[in-house]
VEXBA-831279 format. One record per residue (C-alpha): residue in one letter; y, z, x. Coordinates in Angstrom, 1 decimal, m for minus. Layout:
# residues N
[A, [Y, Z, X]],
...
This chain:
# residues 480
[M, [108.9, 152.7, 159.2]],
[N, [112.7, 154.3, 158.1]],
[P, [113.5, 153.2, 154.4]],
[T, [117.0, 151.9, 153.6]],
[T, [119.8, 153.7, 152.6]],
[T, [123.4, 152.5, 152.7]],
[T, [125.5, 155.9, 152.9]],
[N, [127.3, 156.9, 155.8]],
[K, [127.1, 161.3, 154.1]],
[P, [125.2, 163.4, 155.9]],
[T, [121.6, 164.0, 156.2]],
[I, [118.6, 165.4, 155.5]],
[V, [115.0, 163.8, 156.9]],
[F, [112.6, 165.8, 154.6]],
[Y, [109.0, 165.4, 156.5]],
[Y, [105.9, 166.1, 153.7]],
[D, [102.2, 165.1, 153.3]],
[V, [101.2, 164.5, 150.2]],
[V, [98.0, 167.1, 150.3]],
[C, [100.5, 169.9, 150.8]],
[P, [101.4, 172.0, 148.0]],
[W, [104.8, 173.7, 149.9]],
[A, [105.8, 170.6, 150.1]],
[Y, [104.9, 169.3, 146.9]],
[I, [106.9, 172.7, 145.9]],
[G, [110.0, 171.2, 148.3]],
[S, [109.8, 168.0, 146.8]],
[K, [111.1, 169.7, 143.4]],
[R, [113.8, 171.5, 145.3]],
[I, [115.3, 169.3, 148.1]],
[D, [116.7, 166.8, 145.7]],
[A, [119.2, 169.7, 144.2]],
[V, [119.8, 171.4, 147.7]],
[A, [121.2, 167.7, 148.4]],
[A, [123.2, 167.4, 145.9]],
[D, [124.7, 170.3, 146.5]],
[V, [126.2, 169.8, 149.8]],
[N, [126.2, 166.1, 149.2]],
[A, [124.0, 164.6, 151.7]],
[T, [121.2, 162.4, 152.0]],
[I, [117.8, 162.5, 151.9]],
[V, [115.3, 160.2, 154.4]],
[W, [112.2, 160.6, 152.6]],
[T, [109.5, 160.5, 155.3]],
[P, [105.2, 161.2, 155.4]],
[V, [103.4, 162.5, 157.7]],
[L, [100.1, 163.9, 158.7]],
[L, [100.4, 167.6, 158.7]],
[G, [97.5, 167.3, 160.6]],
[G, [98.7, 165.0, 163.1]],
[I, [101.4, 167.7, 163.4]],
[Y, [98.0, 170.9, 163.9]],
[K, [97.0, 168.2, 166.5]],
[A, [99.6, 167.3, 168.5]],
[T, [100.3, 171.3, 168.2]],
[A, [97.3, 172.6, 169.3]],
[A, [97.4, 175.2, 166.3]],
[P, [94.6, 177.7, 165.5]],
[Q, [92.7, 175.9, 162.3]],
[G, [92.7, 172.6, 163.8]],
[K, [93.8, 169.0, 163.2]],
[D, [91.7, 169.3, 159.4]],
[G, [92.1, 173.1, 159.1]],
[S, [94.4, 174.5, 156.9]],
[A, [96.5, 177.7, 157.8]],
[T, [94.6, 180.2, 155.8]],
[D, [92.0, 179.4, 157.5]],
[V, [91.9, 181.6, 160.3]],
[M, [94.1, 184.2, 158.2]],
[P, [92.6, 187.6, 157.6]],
[L, [91.4, 188.2, 154.1]],
[N, [94.4, 190.4, 153.4]],
[K, [97.2, 187.7, 154.8]],
[R, [95.1, 185.1, 152.8]],
[A, [95.3, 187.1, 149.3]],
[I, [98.8, 186.9, 149.9]],
[H, [99.4, 184.0, 151.0]],
[T, [98.4, 182.9, 148.0]],
[Q, [100.2, 185.0, 146.3]],
[E, [102.8, 183.3, 147.5]],
[L, [102.2, 180.6, 146.5]],
[V, [101.9, 181.7, 142.9]],
[N, [104.6, 183.6, 142.6]],
[T, [107.0, 180.7, 143.8]],
[L, [105.7, 177.8, 141.1]],
[D, [106.3, 181.0, 138.6]],
[R, [110.1, 181.2, 140.0]],
[F, [110.4, 177.7, 140.4]],
[Q, [108.5, 175.9, 137.0]],
[V, [106.4, 174.2, 139.6]],
[P, [103.9, 172.6, 137.5]],
[L, [100.0, 173.0, 139.9]],
[Q, [96.3, 172.8, 139.0]],
[W, [94.4, 173.3, 141.5]],
[H, [92.6, 169.7, 142.7]],
[P, [89.2, 170.3, 143.0]],
[N, [88.5, 168.5, 146.1]],
[H, [91.5, 169.7, 148.2]],
[P, [92.2, 168.5, 150.4]],
[L, [91.8, 164.8, 150.2]],
[R, [93.1, 162.9, 153.5]],
[S, [96.6, 161.5, 152.9]],
[I, [96.3, 158.7, 155.7]],
[N, [96.4, 155.7, 153.1]],
[A, [99.2, 157.6, 150.9]],
[G, [101.2, 158.0, 153.9]],
[R, [100.8, 154.6, 155.1]],
[L, [101.3, 153.5, 151.6]],
[L, [105.0, 155.2, 151.6]],
[H, [105.9, 154.0, 154.8]],
[A, [105.7, 150.5, 153.8]],
[V, [108.6, 150.6, 150.6]],
[V, [111.9, 149.2, 152.1]],
[D, [113.9, 151.4, 149.7]],
[N, [115.0, 155.6, 150.0]],
[A, [114.9, 155.1, 146.8]],
[D, [112.2, 153.5, 145.6]],
[R, [110.2, 155.9, 148.2]],
[R, [111.5, 159.3, 146.3]],
[R, [109.7, 157.6, 143.1]],
[L, [106.1, 156.5, 144.2]],
[T, [106.2, 160.3, 146.1]],
[H, [107.2, 162.3, 142.9]],
[R, [104.5, 160.3, 141.0]],
[L, [102.2, 161.0, 144.1]],
[Y, [102.4, 164.0, 144.3]],
[K, [101.9, 164.1, 140.3]],
[A, [99.1, 162.6, 140.5]],
[Y, [97.9, 165.0, 143.0]],
[W, [98.6, 167.9, 142.0]],
[V, [98.7, 167.6, 138.6]],
[E, [96.4, 164.6, 137.0]],
[N, [94.3, 165.9, 140.1]],
[L, [93.5, 161.9, 141.4]],
[N, [92.2, 160.5, 144.3]],
[V, [95.0, 159.3, 145.9]],
[S, [92.8, 158.6, 149.6]],
[D, [91.5, 155.9, 147.2]],
[P, [93.2, 152.5, 147.6]],
[Q, [92.9, 150.8, 143.9]],
[V, [94.2, 154.6, 142.5]],
[L, [97.1, 154.1, 145.1]],
[L, [97.5, 150.9, 143.8]],
[S, [98.0, 152.1, 140.1]],
[L, [100.2, 154.4, 141.0]],
[V, [102.3, 151.7, 142.5]],
[S, [101.9, 149.6, 139.3]],
[E, [102.9, 152.2, 137.3]],
[V, [106.3, 152.7, 138.3]],
[G, [107.1, 149.4, 139.0]],
[L, [107.7, 148.4, 142.1]],
[G, [106.9, 144.9, 142.4]],
[P, [106.0, 143.1, 146.1]],
[S, [109.3, 143.2, 147.0]],
[A, [109.3, 146.8, 147.6]],
[F, [107.1, 146.6, 150.4]],
[S, [107.5, 145.1, 153.7]],
[V, [104.0, 143.9, 154.5]],
[P, [101.7, 142.3, 151.4]],
[L, [100.6, 144.7, 148.4]],
[G, [97.2, 145.0, 148.1]],
[E, [94.2, 146.8, 150.3]],
[S, [94.6, 145.6, 153.3]],
[L, [98.3, 147.3, 153.3]],
[F, [96.4, 150.7, 154.5]],
[S, [95.6, 149.0, 157.3]],
[H, [98.3, 146.8, 158.7]],
[E, [99.1, 148.0, 162.2]],
[S, [102.9, 147.9, 161.6]],
[L, [101.9, 151.2, 158.8]],
[V, [99.7, 152.9, 161.4]],
[K, [102.4, 152.8, 164.1]],
[A, [104.9, 153.8, 161.2]],
[L, [103.2, 156.8, 159.9]],
[T, [102.0, 158.2, 163.6]],
[N, [105.2, 157.4, 164.7]],
[A, [107.0, 159.6, 161.9]],
[T, [104.5, 162.1, 162.9]],
[A, [105.1, 162.4, 166.4]],
[A, [108.9, 162.8, 166.2]],
[A, [108.7, 165.7, 163.3]],
[V, [106.5, 167.1, 166.1]],
[A, [109.4, 166.8, 169.1]],
[Q, [112.2, 168.5, 166.5]],
[G, [110.1, 171.1, 166.5]],
[A, [108.3, 171.0, 163.5]],
[P, [105.2, 173.1, 162.6]],
[G, [103.7, 172.0, 159.6]],
[V, [105.1, 171.1, 156.7]],
[P, [107.8, 170.8, 154.1]],
[A, [110.4, 170.1, 157.3]],
[F, [114.0, 169.1, 156.7]],
[Y, [115.0, 168.0, 159.9]],
[L, [119.2, 167.5, 160.2]],
[P, [120.5, 164.9, 163.3]],
[K, [124.3, 166.4, 162.1]],
[T, [125.1, 169.8, 161.3]],
[S, [127.7, 172.4, 161.3]],
[Y, [126.6, 173.3, 164.3]],
[N, [127.1, 170.6, 166.3]],
[E, [123.9, 169.8, 167.3]],
[P, [120.6, 168.6, 165.6]],
[R, [118.3, 171.5, 163.5]],
[L, [114.7, 171.6, 162.1]],
[Y, [113.9, 173.6, 159.3]],
[W, [110.0, 174.6, 158.5]],
[G, [109.6, 175.9, 154.9]],
[G, [111.5, 175.5, 151.1]],
[D, [112.1, 179.1, 151.5]],
[R, [114.6, 178.0, 154.5]],
[L, [116.7, 175.4, 152.2]],
[H, [119.2, 177.4, 152.1]],
[F, [119.6, 177.5, 155.7]],
[V, [119.7, 173.2, 155.3]],
[A, [122.4, 173.4, 153.3]],
[T, [124.0, 176.2, 155.1]],
[A, [124.5, 174.2, 158.2]],
[L, [125.5, 170.9, 156.2]],
[A, [128.0, 172.9, 154.5]],
[G, [129.2, 175.0, 157.4]],
[R, [129.2, 178.2, 155.6]],
[P, [126.9, 180.7, 154.2]],
[I, [125.5, 179.1, 151.3]],
[A, [124.9, 182.6, 148.5]],
[P, [124.8, 183.3, 145.0]],
[E, [127.2, 186.5, 144.2]],
[R, [126.6, 189.5, 145.7]],
[A, [125.7, 187.3, 149.0]],
[I, [121.8, 188.4, 149.2]],
[S, [119.9, 185.3, 149.0]],
[L, [119.0, 182.2, 147.0]],
[R, [117.8, 182.9, 143.9]],
[S, [115.6, 180.6, 141.4]],
[H, [117.8, 181.4, 138.9]],
[P, [121.2, 183.2, 138.2]],
[T, [120.6, 187.1, 138.3]],
[S, [123.9, 188.5, 138.0]],
[S, [123.7, 189.9, 134.5]],
[Y, [120.9, 192.0, 135.3]],
[F, [122.8, 194.2, 137.5]],
[P, [123.4, 197.0, 138.1]],
[L, [120.2, 197.6, 136.9]],
[R, [120.1, 199.7, 134.0]],
[T, [116.0, 201.5, 134.0]],
[P, [114.8, 203.5, 137.1]],
[T, [113.1, 201.3, 139.7]],
[N, [111.3, 202.7, 142.5]],
[M, [110.6, 200.4, 144.9]],
[A, [108.6, 201.4, 148.3]],
[V, [109.5, 199.3, 152.0]],
[F, [106.8, 199.7, 154.2]],
[V, [108.3, 199.6, 157.7]],
[D, [107.2, 199.8, 161.6]],
[F, [110.0, 200.3, 164.3]],
[S, [107.5, 198.0, 166.3]],
[S, [108.6, 194.9, 164.4]],
[P, [111.9, 192.9, 164.4]],
[W, [111.2, 191.6, 161.5]],
[A, [111.1, 195.1, 160.1]],
[F, [114.4, 195.6, 161.6]],
[I, [115.9, 192.9, 160.0]],
[G, [114.8, 193.8, 156.3]],
[W, [115.5, 197.2, 156.8]],
[S, [119.1, 196.6, 158.1]],
[R, [119.0, 194.0, 154.3]],
[L, [118.4, 197.7, 151.9]],
[K, [122.6, 198.8, 151.7]],
[A, [123.1, 194.8, 150.6]],
[I, [120.1, 195.7, 147.7]],
[Q, [121.5, 199.1, 146.8]],
[E, [124.2, 198.0, 146.3]],
[L, [123.1, 195.1, 143.7]],
[A, [121.3, 196.5, 142.4]],
[G, [122.9, 199.9, 141.9]],
[P, [121.9, 203.9, 141.7]],
[L, [119.1, 203.6, 139.4]],
[L, [117.2, 202.2, 142.3]],
[K, [115.2, 204.5, 144.0]],
[I, [113.7, 203.2, 148.4]],
[E, [111.3, 205.3, 149.6]],
[L, [111.0, 204.3, 153.5]],
[V, [107.1, 204.0, 154.5]],
[P, [106.8, 204.1, 157.9]],
[I, [103.0, 202.9, 159.0]],
[L, [102.1, 202.1, 162.5]],
[L, [101.9, 198.5, 162.6]],
[G, [99.5, 198.1, 165.3]],
[A, [96.7, 200.3, 163.3]],
[L, [96.9, 197.8, 160.1]],
[F, [96.5, 194.5, 162.3]],
[K, [93.0, 196.2, 164.2]],
[T, [91.5, 197.2, 160.6]],
[I, [92.6, 193.4, 158.7]],
[G, [92.0, 191.7, 162.0]],
[T, [95.4, 190.3, 163.1]],
[P, [95.7, 190.6, 166.9]],
[N, [98.1, 193.1, 168.1]],
[V, [100.7, 190.7, 168.6]],
[P, [100.3, 188.3, 166.7]],
[M, [103.3, 185.8, 168.1]],
[L, [101.0, 185.7, 170.9]],
[A, [97.7, 184.2, 168.9]],
[I, [99.7, 181.4, 167.0]],
[S, [100.6, 177.8, 169.2]],
[A, [103.9, 177.3, 171.2]],
[T, [105.6, 175.5, 168.8]],
[K, [105.8, 177.6, 166.1]],
[R, [105.7, 180.4, 168.2]],
[E, [109.2, 178.9, 169.4]],
[Y, [110.4, 178.1, 165.9]],
[G, [109.7, 181.8, 165.2]],
[A, [112.1, 182.8, 167.8]],
[R, [114.7, 180.7, 166.5]],
[D, [114.2, 181.6, 163.1]],
[M, [115.1, 184.7, 163.7]],
[D, [117.9, 184.3, 165.6]],
[E, [119.4, 181.9, 162.3]],
[W, [118.7, 185.1, 160.2]],
[C, [120.2, 187.2, 161.9]],
[S, [123.5, 184.8, 162.0]],
[Y, [123.2, 184.5, 158.5]],
[W, [123.1, 187.6, 156.9]],
[N, [125.6, 188.7, 159.5]],
[A, [127.3, 185.2, 158.2]],
[V, [126.5, 186.4, 154.2]],
[D, [128.4, 190.2, 154.9]],
[A, [131.1, 188.6, 156.2]],
[A, [132.0, 185.8, 153.2]],
[E, [131.1, 189.2, 150.9]],
[S, [133.6, 191.2, 152.9]],
[S, [135.9, 188.4, 152.0]],
[R, [135.7, 187.9, 148.9]],
[L, [135.7, 191.6, 148.3]],
[G, [139.2, 191.9, 150.1]],
[K, [137.5, 194.1, 152.2]],
[A, [137.1, 194.5, 156.3]],
[A, [133.7, 193.3, 157.5]],
[G, [131.6, 196.1, 158.6]],
[S, [130.1, 197.1, 162.0]],
[G, [126.5, 197.7, 160.5]],
[G, [125.4, 193.8, 161.1]],
[I, [122.7, 192.8, 163.2]],
[N, [123.1, 192.9, 166.8]],
[L, [119.6, 191.8, 167.5]],
[R, [118.6, 191.9, 171.2]],
[F, [114.9, 191.6, 171.9]],
[P, [113.8, 194.7, 173.8]],
[D, [112.8, 194.3, 177.8]],
[E, [109.5, 196.6, 176.9]],
[F, [107.5, 195.1, 173.8]],
[P, [105.5, 195.5, 172.1]],
[I, [106.3, 198.7, 171.5]],
[R, [104.6, 201.9, 170.8]],
[S, [106.3, 204.0, 168.0]],
[V, [104.1, 206.2, 166.7]],
[T, [106.0, 209.0, 168.4]],
[A, [109.3, 207.9, 166.6]],
[L, [107.7, 207.3, 163.2]],
[R, [106.8, 211.0, 163.3]],
[V, [110.5, 211.9, 163.9]],
[A, [110.9, 209.6, 161.0]],
[I, [108.6, 211.4, 158.8]],
[L, [110.4, 214.9, 160.2]],
[E, [113.9, 213.2, 159.6]],
[P, [114.7, 210.6, 157.5]],
[K, [117.7, 210.2, 158.9]],
[T, [117.1, 209.2, 162.3]],
[F, [115.8, 205.8, 160.8]],
[D, [119.1, 204.1, 161.8]],
[I, [119.6, 205.8, 164.9]],
[I, [116.3, 204.4, 166.0]],
[Y, [116.3, 201.0, 164.8]],
[R, [119.6, 200.6, 166.1]],
[S, [118.7, 202.2, 169.6]],
[A, [115.0, 200.1, 169.6]],
[W, [116.4, 196.3, 168.7]],
[E, [120.0, 196.4, 169.4]],
[R, [120.5, 198.4, 172.4]],
[N, [118.0, 197.9, 174.1]],
[V, [116.3, 201.9, 174.9]],
[P, [112.3, 202.3, 175.5]],
[I, [111.6, 204.4, 172.6]],
[A, [108.6, 204.7, 173.4]],
[N, [109.2, 206.6, 176.4]],
[E, [109.9, 210.3, 174.9]],
[A, [112.7, 211.4, 177.2]],
[A, [114.6, 208.0, 175.9]],
[L, [114.2, 208.8, 172.4]],
[A, [115.4, 212.5, 172.9]],
[E, [118.2, 210.9, 174.5]],
[C, [119.9, 208.7, 172.0]],
[L, [119.1, 210.9, 169.4]],
[T, [120.7, 213.8, 171.0]],
[A, [123.6, 211.3, 171.3]],
[A, [123.4, 210.9, 167.5]],
[G, [123.7, 214.1, 166.8]],
[F, [120.0, 215.4, 165.9]],
[P, [118.4, 217.8, 168.1]],
[G, [116.5, 215.2, 169.5]],
[T, [114.8, 217.5, 172.2]],
[E, [113.1, 219.1, 169.3]],
[L, [112.0, 216.9, 167.1]],
[V, [109.8, 214.8, 169.6]],
[A, [108.3, 217.9, 170.0]],
[R, [107.5, 219.1, 166.9]],
[A, [106.6, 214.9, 166.4]],
[K, [103.9, 215.6, 169.0]],
[T, [102.0, 218.6, 167.4]],
[D, [103.7, 218.7, 163.6]],
[E, [100.3, 218.2, 161.4]],
[T, [101.9, 217.1, 158.5]],
[A, [103.9, 214.4, 159.9]],
[R, [100.2, 213.1, 161.2]],
[Q, [98.5, 213.6, 158.2]],
[T, [101.6, 211.6, 156.2]],
[L, [102.1, 208.9, 158.8]],
[R, [97.7, 208.5, 158.8]],
[E, [98.6, 208.6, 154.5]],
[N, [101.1, 205.6, 154.6]],
[G, [98.3, 203.3, 156.9]],
[E, [95.8, 204.2, 154.3]],
[R, [98.6, 203.2, 151.0]],
[A, [99.1, 200.4, 153.0]],
[L, [95.3, 198.9, 153.3]],
[R, [95.0, 200.0, 149.7]],
[L, [97.5, 197.9, 148.5]],
[G, [96.4, 194.7, 150.7]],
[L, [99.4, 194.7, 152.6]],
[C, [99.2, 192.6, 156.0]],
[G, [102.4, 193.3, 157.4]],
[V, [106.2, 195.0, 157.5]],
[P, [108.5, 194.5, 156.5]],
[T, [106.5, 194.5, 153.0]],
[F, [108.3, 195.5, 149.9]],
[V, [106.2, 196.7, 146.9]],
[L, [107.6, 197.2, 143.1]],
[G, [105.8, 197.8, 140.1]],
[E, [103.4, 199.9, 142.4]],
[G, [99.6, 200.3, 140.7]],
[S, [101.2, 198.6, 137.5]],
[E, [100.0, 195.5, 136.4]],
[E, [103.2, 194.2, 137.7]],
[Q, [103.6, 194.9, 140.8]],
[L, [104.9, 192.8, 143.3]],
[L, [103.7, 192.6, 146.8]],
[A, [106.4, 190.7, 148.9]],
[W, [106.1, 190.6, 152.4]],
[G, [108.8, 189.6, 154.8]],
[Q, [112.6, 190.0, 155.0]],
[D, [112.7, 186.3, 154.0]],
[R, [110.8, 186.9, 150.6]],
[L, [114.3, 189.5, 149.5]],
[D, [115.1, 186.8, 146.7]],
[V, [111.2, 187.5, 145.2]],
[V, [112.5, 191.1, 145.3]],
[T, [115.6, 190.2, 143.7]],
[D, [114.4, 188.0, 141.0]],
[Y, [112.1, 190.7, 140.8]],
[L, [114.5, 193.1, 139.8]],
[A, [116.3, 190.9, 137.3]],
[G, [113.4, 190.6, 134.9]],
[W, [111.3, 187.9, 136.7]],
[R, [107.7, 188.3, 136.3]],
[V, [105.1, 186.2, 137.5]],
[G, [103.0, 184.1, 134.7]],
[G, [99.8, 185.3, 136.1]],
[G, [98.8, 183.0, 137.6]],
[K, [97.5, 180.2, 134.1]],
[K, [100.4, 178.3, 134.1]],
[T, [99.7, 177.5, 138.4]],
[G, [96.3, 176.7, 138.0]],
[L, [95.7, 179.0, 140.8]],
[S, [92.5, 181.3, 139.4]],
[S, [89.9, 180.2, 142.6]],
[A, [93.0, 178.9, 144.9]],
[S, [92.5, 182.0, 147.0]],
[N, [89.1, 180.7, 148.5]],
[S, [90.4, 177.5, 149.2]],
[K, [92.9, 175.7, 151.7]],
[L, [96.4, 176.5, 151.3]],
């Protein structure tokens, strides 16, 4: 059942499941985002397993996304959770029996009539599960939490008691909410559905790391802090430019559109951090990494259609977002907008065989720009040696000579091989990956261009609390 609301403000339909740690973090952050854009949140519990079943997710209805991840990716995914909990100071003690069934909790929440009451009870259930490790599948535990929150019988749409958990209206309400989330394109939770946006069309965003998209869609402008990097967990402006020399290795491959987007943001990171940040581009063969760690050569073809379709929209959204951020920053500084924005066009030939192009970039690092933009903006088949040489020559490089050398130069071959070995030693699972503090106890591996907020926080002085605050010491072998 939809809770009652009394507002005409913009709406955020928040889809969540009590036993998802990422949705738990989202529940801690969504109020602040809604307040920033004067929006109303409609708290809408769903069954994550039901979404997995309906979207034919490879892990199945009762599985977890980590079940089908190779070990490298699972380890990075776990560390991302640790980082996020620490950065946003969200308390968590891993439940020893995770995951518990959340059907009863979901039906109970759907019985709550008032939206504000549902919010209060949701927060209490999240604390019960993720901090106190209570059995939130037990009707008696749930009813005791209702009493603790101070909700009486009048707060519910059906009689308050054990019969509530099998009431036909609540069975339908939870099922229908889950179906609605799927119909609107949610591959999982947390998901945020916006019926009306500044784009004059509905939008759905998946993941707490897309909350800036939620705010942007409702505000009609890119929501980002000063210097326009991304939403961060805390202000960092006083830390920049850097006062001590810092190295950052960025692992990339011309075959990845996400690495292209991440590479395109390095100039902004450099401008923010200043001259004491040394950025090292590390070309690797992504296909070789995938083969070694057990990832499909084209991962997007191994995921559910819903997740694949969401990923395509997400890629377009990131390009538009970063371009809008750059335009806003240029306007703020009174500068003309630059011409180096992201104009991504998916190439006709994909996947891209990038080995020769990568060796060219190793031989002449100044070619990174022309090779990346040729592949991902101009539809140049860079796997074709003649086409690669032609685009290099047009940019003022000795294209034919570089391509010929790339095929025979032993140093380029060895460097590419050693870069791959380095990636494996570090535990990479994909590109782009940003590595700071390499080899130290404070080492950070940030995988994905959507982790640039983590990178900037690290550069500003944030360091994870070693997992002790999060209760995740054994979560690497658990379902996330």
